[in-house]
C-alpha positions in Angstrom: -30.4 -163.1 -17.8 -31.6 -160.5 -15.2 -33.4 -162.1 -12.4 -35.6 -159.1 -11.4 -37.4 -158.8 -14.7 -40.4 -161.0 -15.7 -41.3 -162.4 -19.2 -43.0 -159.1 -20.1 -39.8 -157.2 -19.1 -41.4 -155.7 -16.0 -39.7 -155.5 -12.6 -40.4 -158.4 -10.3 -39.2 -159.9 -7.1 -37.3 -163.2 -7.4 -39.3 -166.2 -6.2 -37.1 -168.0 -3.7 -39.7 -170.5 -2.6 -38.0 -173.5 -4.2 -34.5 -172.6 -3.2 -32.6 -174.5 -0.6 -32.0 -173.0 2.8 -28.3 -172.7 3.3 -25.8 -170.7 5.4 -25.2 -167.5 3.4 -22.3 -165.2 4.1 -21.0 -162.0 2.5 -18.2 -159.4 3.1 -18.2 -155.9 1.6 -15.8 -153.1 2.0 -16.0 -149.3 1.7 -13.1 -146.8 1.9 -13.4 -143.3 3.3 -10.6 -140.9 2.3 -10.0 -137.6 4.1 -8.2 -134.9 2.1 -4.5 -134.5 2.8 -5.0 -131.0 4.2 -7.2 -132.3 7.0 -5.1 -133.5 9.9 -6.4 -136.8 11.3 -4.3 -139.0 13.4 -4.5 -142.5 12.0 -4.6 -145.1 14.7 -6.6 -143.0 17.0 -10.4 -143.1 17.4 -12.1 -140.0 15.9 -14.4 -138.1 18.1 -16.4 -135.0 17.1 -19.0 -132.9 18.8 -21.5 -135.5 17.5 -19.7 -138.3 19.5 -17.4 -141.2 18.8 -17.3 -141.5 15.0 -16.2 -145.2 14.5 -18.5 -146.5 17.3 -21.5 -144.6 15.8 -20.6 -145.8 12.3 -20.5 -149.5 13.5 -24.0 -149.1 15.0 -25.4 -147.4 11.9 -23.9 -150.0 9.6 -25.4 -152.9 11.6 -28.8 -151.2 11.8 -28.7 -150.5 8.0 -27.7 -154.1 7.1 -30.7 -155.4 9.1 -33.1 -153.1 7.2 -31.7 -153.5 3.7 -35.1 -154.9 2.5 -36.7 -151.5 3.4 -34.2 -149.7 1.2 -33.7 -151.9 -1.9 -37.1 -152.6 -3.5 -36.7 -156.3 -4.4 -34.6 -157.5 -1.4 -36.2 -160.1 0.7 -36.4 -159.5 4.5 -33.7 -161.6 6.1 -33.1 -162.3 9.7 -29.4 -161.8 10.1 -27.7 -164.1 12.5 -24.5 -162.1 12.5 -23.3 -158.7 11.3 -19.9 -157.3 12.1 -18.5 -154.0 11.1 -14.7 -153.5 11.3 -13.2 -150.0 10.9 -9.5 -149.5 10.6 -7.1 -146.7 9.6 -5.4 -147.6 6.3 -2.6 -145.7 4.6 -2.5 -142.0 5.1 -5.9 -140.5 5.7 -7.9 -143.6 4.6 -10.3 -145.5 6.7 -11.4 -149.0 5.6 -14.7 -150.4 6.6 -15.6 -154.1 6.3 -19.1 -155.5 6.9 -19.4 -159.2 7.3 -22.9 -160.7 7.3 -24.3 -164.3 7.9 -27.8 -165.8 7.7 -29.4 -169.1 7.1 -31.8 -168.4 4.3 -32.9 -169.1 0.8 -31.3 -166.0 -0.6 -27.9 -164.3 -0.3 -26.8 -161.5 2.0 -24.5 -159.5 -0.3 -26.8 -156.6 -0.5 -26.9 -156.5 3.4 -23.1 -156.5 3.5 -22.9 -153.7 0.9 -25.6 -151.7 2.6 -23.9 -152.0 6.0 -20.5 -150.9 4.7 -22.0 -148.0 2.8 -24.1 -146.7 5.6 -21.1 -146.9 8.0 -19.1 -144.9 5.5 -21.9 -142.3 5.2 -22.0 -142.0 8.9 -18.3 -141.2 9.1 -18.8 -138.6 6.4 -21.8 -137.1 8.3 -20.0 -137.0 11.6 -16.8 -135.4 10.1 -18.2 -133.1 7.4 -17.7 -130.1 9.8 -14.0 -130.7 9.2 -14.3 -130.7 5.4 -16.7 -131.6 2.7 -13.7 -133.0 0.7 -14.1 -136.4 2.3 -14.6 -139.1 -0.3 -16.3 -142.5 -0.1 -14.5 -144.9 -2.5 -14.4 -148.5 -3.4 -17.7 -149.8 -2.2 -17.1 -153.4 -3.2 -18.3 -156.9 -2.6 -15.3 -158.9 -1.4 -16.9 -162.3 -1.1 -20.1 -164.3 -0.9 -20.8 -167.9 -0.2 -23.7 -170.3 0.3 -25.8 -169.9 -2.8 -25.8 -171.1 -6.4 -22.3 -169.5 -6.9 -19.7 -168.5 -4.5 -17.6 -165.4 -5.2 -14.3 -164.1 -4.0 -12.6 -161.0 -5.4 -9.0 -161.6 -6.3 -6.6 -159.5 -4.2 -9.0 -159.0 -1.3 -7.5 -158.4 2.1 -7.4 -161.5 4.2 -9.8 -161.6 7.2 
């Protein structure tokens, strides 16, 4: 059953008034892939004329996670207690972004984690598009969530 649809099949916000307040956590990942013909030195911090790419992406991701309720219509405003963005070079020209979020609330924070990872990836794209428009954002994925009715963990996720 979809939770954001009422008895008349109209969109509605979920009523969380009777839910228990618990510690809610979520981790999401996004992967940014630079084309093979673009020379980037993995292991080094990227810097463009716009500034330090990874540092800017971290700030953008945290800001976006905190404002998820303004972007996704039925998300509740949640005061995040923690939000961390980790950005690392993977194999070849891949950059992996993980966004970890925590709050004590009546509803989960998976949308905040997904939003943070996605906006960090979009920021990397924006800051590097002068190099090439062949950059791809792949695998925006929820890795795990805990603290609500059901915990979730994706098999094969990278250990934190």
